N, C-alpha and C positions, 0 to 999 in steps of 0.2 A: 531505305530507298536504294534502288538499283538502277544502273544504266548499262545498256547493252548496245553495241554498235556492230553492224555487219562489216564495217570497215576494219580489216584485220581481225575480224571475229573476236572482239575484245569486250570483256564484261568487268564491271567494277561494283562492289558493294560500298555505297557511299555512307559517310558519317557526317554529322553536323557539328562535331566538337573540334574539328580541324579541317583544313582544306583537302579536297580530293583533286589530285593532279595527274594529268596525262603529260609526261615529258617525252617529246618526240625529237630526238637529236638530229635526225636526217631532215634537212630543210624541205625537201620535196614532200616527204611523208607528212610533216607538220602542216604544210600548206594544204595538202589534199584532204587531210583529216578535218581541219577546221572548215574548209569549204563544204565538205560532205555534211558536217554537222549543221552548218548554217542553212544549207539547202533543205535538209530534213526538217528543220524548224519551220522554214518558209512554206514548204509543201505539206507539212504534217504527215510525212510518210514514215515507214517503219525501218528506215535505215538506222535510225537512233530511237531506242525505246527506253523511256523512263517509267519505272513502276514502283509502287509502294504497297506492300502486303499483297503482292500478286495482281494488283489493279494497275492497268496501263493508264498513265496520265496524259492528258492532252497538252502537248508541248506549247501551243500558242497561248495557253492560259496560266501555266505554272512556271514558265521559264522567262528569264530576261537575260540579254546578252550585253556585256560591256567589252568593247574592243579598244577603248582609250580612256584612261583615268582623267584626261584633261577636257573631255567633252561629254561629261555625264549629263544626260538629257532630263533635267528636272522639269522642263517646260513641255514635255511631250503631251499629247492630247489625253492619254489615259491617266497620267498623274494629275493633270489639271482638272479633269472631270471628277476624279476621285476626291480631290481636295474640296471642290465645290459641293459634291454630294455629302461629304463628311460635315462641312460647315452647315449645310442646310439641315441635316439631321440634328445637329446641336441647336440650331435656331428654333426648331419646332419641338424640342424636348420639353419635359415638364418644367425645368428650371427657367428656360428662356422664352417659352411660348407667349406669355402675356406681353413681354417687352417687344417681341417680334410683331405680334398683332398690332400693338399700339403704333409701332414705327410704320408699318404698312398703311395703317389708316391715316397717319399724319402725312405721309408722302402723297397719298391719293387726294387728301384735302388740300395740300399745297399745290398740286397740279391744277385743281379746279380754281384755286385762288389766282394762279397765273393765267388761267383761261380768260380772265377779265381783260387782259391786254391783247387778246386776239379778236379778229373780226368774225370768227365762226366758233361753233361749239365743238368740243372734243369729248371723247370718252376715255377716262383714265382708269387703269386697273393694275394693281400690283399683287394680284392673287398668288403669283408664283415668285417666291422669294429668291429662287435661283438667279433671276435676272439681276437683282441687287448685288448678290454675292459675286457674280461674274464681273460686274462693273467695278467692284471694290477691291478685288484681289488680283494683283498683277503677277504673282509668282511666289516661290518659296525663297526666303532669305538664306543665303549660303555662306558658310565660313570660308575664309580665304585659305586656310591651311588644307593641304591636299588630303591628309589622313582624315581630318574631321569631316571634310566634304564627302569623302568616299564612304565613311561610316554613316553619314546622314542619308546618302543614297540607299544604302542597304536598309536603313530603317524605313525610308519612304516606300520602296518597292514591296517591302514586307507588309507594312501596315496599311498602305493605301491600295496596292494592287494584288495583295495576297500571293505574291511570288514565293515559290518554294525552293527553286534552284536558280542561283545566279551564276551564269557562265561568264568566265573571265578569260579573255584572250590576250596573252602577252602582258599581263598586268603586274605580276609579282616583282619584277625587277625594279619597279619604281619605289619600292618600300624596303626599309631595313627589317631585320628579323623581328626586332621589338615592335615595330609598327605593324608588321603582318600578324603578330600574335594578337594585337588589339583588334584588328579586323576580324580575325577568327572568333574572338570573344563576342564581338558585336553580332556577327552572323549566328553564332550559337544561341545567344540570348533571344534573337528575333526568330529563331526556328528556321533559318535559311541554310541550305546546303550550298557550299562554294565548289564549283567545278572549274578547274583551271586548265588551260592549255598553254604549255611552254615548250621552247626548243632547247632549254637547258634547265638543270636542276638547281634551284635556288636555296631551298630551306630543308632542314632535316625534320624528322618526326611528323611527317605528313602521310596521309593515305594516298599512295601514288603507284602509278604504273610507268615504268621507264623503258622506252625502246631506244637502243643505241643506234649508231649511224648505219648499222647493217640490219636494222629493224628487228634485232633480237631482244627479247624481253629480259631486262636486267632485274627489275623489281616487280 
């Protein structure tokens, strides 16, 4: 996996065994680079290019951005839709199909039973089990621990949304080195690349590019 940005003409060969980090020590450069990257994702332009085996990837389908570890959006529409679809596929697979069909028939029969209390006739149909799942699932249960919650988010975007690159803005400073190693291990297991943007260097042994306060490349 490679990433290239026209901003400062910078290129990085990314790995998924550890974090890939842009350290931009000059505050203005840090802010402008992050804004440039977010704009490129929103517009899907070529200011930032992500490629795998020479194939350019669509940023709006393979990337996810986290700019706060305290507001991880497990309830966004994409994840909720993916959860519903995954449950639906389980409900109609070979193991559960018979039970699902019986439940749908029972619900329809019960609706018609309730119809006797009405002064008019109704037509009941539960042919689409998606409706039942949406009504029964209110969200993903989250652990209180920040590290565990962050790791659960990595698993969710990988397994449900098929995200390949998780972009993290100013996130590393909230974790110890031991915690960060656990995050890297989770990302590696899930096949996700971590691309971090920081204004200071937090951890050793990472794949990183460091630009000092004069925008000179250090690493």
